N, C-alpha and C positions, 0 to 999 in steps of 0.2 A: 440577835445582837447586831447593832449597826456596824456596817463595814467602814473601815478607814478609807479616807480619800487617797487616791494615787497621785494627787498634785503635790509638787514640791512646796516648801514654805514660800509665802508671798515674797516676791522680789528676788528669788534665787532661781537657779536653773539646774535641771538634770542634764548630764552629758552622756547621751547615748553614743555608741561607737562612732557614728558619722560626725556627731558634734565634737566628740573628743579628738577626732582626727584633725578637725579644723583648729581646735584649741591648741593642740600640740604643734601644728604648723605655725600658728601665730607665735607661740612661745619660742619655738626653735629659731624662727626668723629674727625675733627680738634679740635672742641671745647671740646669734651669729653676727648681727650688725654691731651690737654693743662691744663684743669681744674683738671684732675687726678694728674697732677704734681704740683698743687697748684698755677697755674697762673690765674690772674684776667683779665677779658676782658675790653678793652677800645676802644674808637673810636673818630673820629673828623670829621669835614667837609671835603669834597673832594676839597674844595677851600682853597688855602693858598696864602699869599702875595708872589709874585715872588721873592722878595729879600731873602726869606728863602732858596731858592735854589741857587741864584746867589752869595750869600755872601761867598761861599766857595772858590771862585777864578775864574780865567779866564776859566778853563775847565768846570766849572759848568755854567758860563754865556753862553758858547757855547751850552751846553746841554739844557738850558732853551730856547735859541733862536731857536734850530733846532729840538729838540726831545720832546718838551712838547706842550701841548695845553695852550697857554698863550694869554691873551687878556686884554684890558683895560675896566673896568666896567664904569657905568654911573657916578660914583663919581671920575673918572679919576685916579683910582687905578689899578696898574698892578697886575693881578691875574693869578694863574696857577692851572690847575687841577693836583692834586698831582701825581707825577710819582713814588714816593717811600714813605715809612712810617717813616723811621728813623728820618728825620728832624722834623716831627710832634711830634714824641715821645720825641725828645730832647726839643722841645718847651714846651711840657706839663710837663715834669719832671722839667725843670727850673722854670716854673711858680709855682710849688708846692714844690720846693726843700726843703724849710725850715720846711714844715709840714709832709713830707713823712718819713716813717720809713723804712730805708734800711736794708737789700736788698728788692728790689721791683721786683716782677715777674709779667709781663704784657704780654697779647697777644691781637692781633687784626686780623680781616679778612677784610682789607680795599679793596675798589675798586680803582684801579690804572690806569693811562692813560699815554701812551708814543706814540708820533707820530714817528713811524718807519715802516719799510717794514714788513708787516705780513708774517710769515713763520711758519713752523711746530713748535709748542711749544711756539710761541711768537706772540701775537696779540697786537693791539693798546689799547685794554681795557682788563683788567683781574682782578681777585681777588687773594689775596695772604694771606697766614697764616704768620704772624709775631710774633715771640716769643722772649722775651728779659729778661735778669736779669740785673738790675741796682744796682750799689753800692757794688759789690764784685770783688776784684782783684785776689783772690785765684783761682788756676786752677780747683778747684772743681766745680766752676760755669761753666767753659768751658766744663768739662766732663758732667755736668748735662744737658746743653743745647743741646749737641750732642746726649746724651741718649734720650732726648725728641724727637729730630728729627728722630732718629731711631725708637722710639716707635710709632710715627705717621704712618710710613709705616707698622709696625707690626700690628697695630690695624686695618688696611685695609686688613689684611690677608697675607701680604708679608712675605716671609721667607728669611733668611740671604743670600742665594745664589742669590737672585734676585737683590741685590744692594750691592754696595761697598762704604764704608766711607773713604774718603781721607783727610788727615790732614797735615797741614804745620804750620809754625810760621813765621810771618813777621819779628819780631825782630831777630830771629835766622838767617834768610836769609840775613838781613841787615848786620849782623856781618860777615857772610860768604863772602859777596861781599867786605867788607872792608879788610878782610884777603887776598883777591885776589888783593888788591891794588886799589879798586874803592872806593873813599871817597866822591865823588860828589853826594849829596842827589838827585839832579835832574836826574842824570844818573841812579841811583838805582831805582827811581820811574819810569823812562822810561823802564828799564829792566822789572820791575814788570808788567807794562801794556802790554809789548810785550809778556811776559810769559802767561798772561791771554788769549792770542790768539794763543799760541804755538801749541795746538792740532789741530788747523784748518789750519796749514801751513805744507808745505813740509820741510824737514830738511834743505835743501840748502837755501830756502827762509828765514827760521828762522835765520840761521847763518849769512846770508847777512845783515839782519836788525839789529841783535845783534852787528855785527862788526861795523855797521854805528854808533851805539850809543856809544860804548866804544872805537872805533877807534883802534882796535887791534884784528886781525883775530885769532891769537894763543890763546889769552885770551878768545875769544868767544868759541873756541873749548873746553877750560878747563871748562868754565861755563856750557856748554851743558853736559859735562861728569859728573859734579857735580849734575846737575838736574836729570840726568837719573840713577845715582848711587843708588843701593839698599843697600849699606853698611851704617853703622852708627847706626843701631838699632832703637828702638822706641823713640819718645819724650815722655814727662811725660803724656800728654793727651792721646796718643795712649795706653800707658801702663795702665793708669787709666781706660780707657774704657774696656780693656781686663780683668781687675780685677773685674769689675762688670758684666762680662759675655757677652760683645759685642766683637765678634772676627772678624767680617768682616770689619776690619779697618786697614788701612795702612798709613805709612808715605810717602808723595809724595812731594818731594822738588820742583817739577815743578809747583805745584799748586800755583796760584798767587792771585786770586780775585782782580779785577781791581780797586776797590774803594780805594782812598787814605786814608780814615779814619780808615782802619784796622791797628792795631798796634801790635798785638800778634798772638794768635791762629787764623787760618783760616781753613775752611773745606768745602767740597762739598760732596754730596752723589750722586753717579752715578748709573743709571740703567745698569745692566750687560747684558741685552738682546741685541743681534745683531740687532734686529728690532727697538730698541729705545735706543741706546747707547749714552746717554746724561746726563747732570747734572740735577738733580731733586730738590735739596735743596742746598743752599749756605749761609754761614754766617761766623762770626768770632768775635774777640774782638776789641773794640775801647776804647781808654783811656780817651777821653775828649768829652763825649757826649754833654755837655752843654756849650762848649767853645764859641759858638756864642752868648750866652745869659747871661753868668755869669762867673766871675773869679774863682768860685768854681767848679772844674771839678767833673763829676760823670762818673765813668767807667761803661762800659756795655759789654755784650756779647749776641749775638742773631743770628737768622737766618730768612730767608724768603723762602717760597715755593709757586709756583703759581698753580692755579686751572687747567690751561691748561695742564701743564706737569703732574700734578697729575692724571688727567683723562687719558692721554696718557699712563701713567704707569699702571693704573688699567686695561685698555683695553688690553695692551700688554701682561699682565700676567693673563688675564682672571679672574680678581678679581671683576668683576661687575655682577656676576651671582646670587648674593643674592637678596632677595626680597626687592628692594629699589624703584621700580617704581609703583607697583600695590598694591591694598588693599590685606589683608590677605585672605579674603573670597569674592567670587563672587556668589550671588544668581542668578540663571538662571530660570526665569519663562518659562513654555512651551508655553504660549500664553499670549496675552495682558491682558486677564481677571484675570491673576494671579499677575499682577504687584503690586497692592495695598497690597495683602497678602505677597508678597515678601518684600515689604518695612517694613511691620510689623515685619517680621522675622529678617530682617537686623538690625532693631532698637534694637532688643533683644541682638544681638551680639555686636552692638556699645555700648550699656549700660554697657557691661563688658569689654570695652576698646579693642575690637577686630575690626580692621578696616574692613569695609564691604561695598560693593557696589552692585547695582542691574543692570543687563544687561536688559534694557527695549527695546532693538532693536527688529526688526521683523525678524532677521536672523534665520536660522535653528539652532537647539540645538547643533549639532556638530560644527558648525562654532562659536557659542558663547563660547563653551568650548575651542576650539582651540585659539580663541582670548584672552581668559583669561590666557591661558598658555603663549602666546607670550608676554603678559603684565607682566609676572612674578608673577601672582597671585598664592598663595599657594594652596588654596582649592576652589572647586566648589560645590555648592548645587543646584541640579536641582529640581524645584518645579512644580509638576503637580497635577492632580486631586487626584491621589492615596495618595500623600504626605499630601495634605490638609485634606483629609478625615481621614486618619489614624494617623496624627500628628507624623508619623515616617519618619525621613528624613535620607538621605545618604550624607555624606561629603566625597568627593573624593580628595585625595592628588594628585595634578597635577604633582608633581615632581617624586614621587615614584610609582604612580599608585595604591596605596592602598586605601581602603575605610573603613569607620566606620559608623554605623547606630544607630539611637536612637532618643530620644526626643531632642528638642532644648537645654534643660538644660544639657543633657548628652553630646551633641556635644560641648557645651561651655566649660564644665569641661574638656573634652578631649583636646581641644586646649590649655586651661590654663595649663594642666599637661605637654603638649609638650613644652610649653614655659618656 
């Protein structure tokens, strides 16, 4: 009989312990930062009625038909594995709209699914940090949400030169197109969607497609000149971010964000490394979050960032060197007869909230110490006859190569003082 493949489904990942440790580190940091800004966590089922995504128009019907995992359940209901979180948030806000006290600050780390060609930074299944403020129209909310996105990267150890925040405004761009004589909303939407792909095109290809939309080659050249112009100064959001100390931010008129529901501020954060020069975080303002469910609109501003691009960023900038995969202490018995004694000592460390494991393998001591270092364990304690007899132990710092000796109580206090 043919054996089954050990590969995961195309576009998804297996998380072995070392990968799961990184994933947990990412999720924990996301949660820490969001909650530090006063955001509350929410979630919902990965299953939603397909009409939630189809109801936005023909473009979304095509997305549901071609880019989502959609099926009919046993009750003859059409169901979709959620491809994004904003429609779910809209549904939940509308359901409790009368009882919620705005502004509302929510965050989620949803599991999302899209049926598309897997490529670097984009898979068929991923997790995403979503943060939103609902019920505030003032630009201070736009500034706060971008400051939160900035802080997420800072809390992973990133420095300002590692990334750039690019800001634009949909409403301002709409007025600019009207001033150039373009008053057809469908054409403006088409230009916006084209601009969302602009950086992936050669200049001639972009101008050709733009000319086809507006049917005017000279006007296309004028629009391109406007998009690439560095004149005009900052918009209010860029100025506000600089006032609170965030300076790696620029006004970028070519920034588009392809979703039609954005109505005001839009922004993306880009990795500045040549090895990973791509967008990491994207978001913006939307004026009618609950329009599908209620005549009473609720404005919102938010962003999303995926775990795949997050890990790529951390690896590109060597920000995964902290102790996130292994225990803090590894007890290494010199032979199997010391395994139980090692477990007793490990328990003393654990009782003081110091993560500790015992290497019970039959490998040589040097190999055990080397493996502990490879697993990013911070400290090793070798346990042999002399240590058991004298109750004097040596704790070796595997990163710095330094050592400290003494009783278990002394070693525990030393670790607590370090932390």
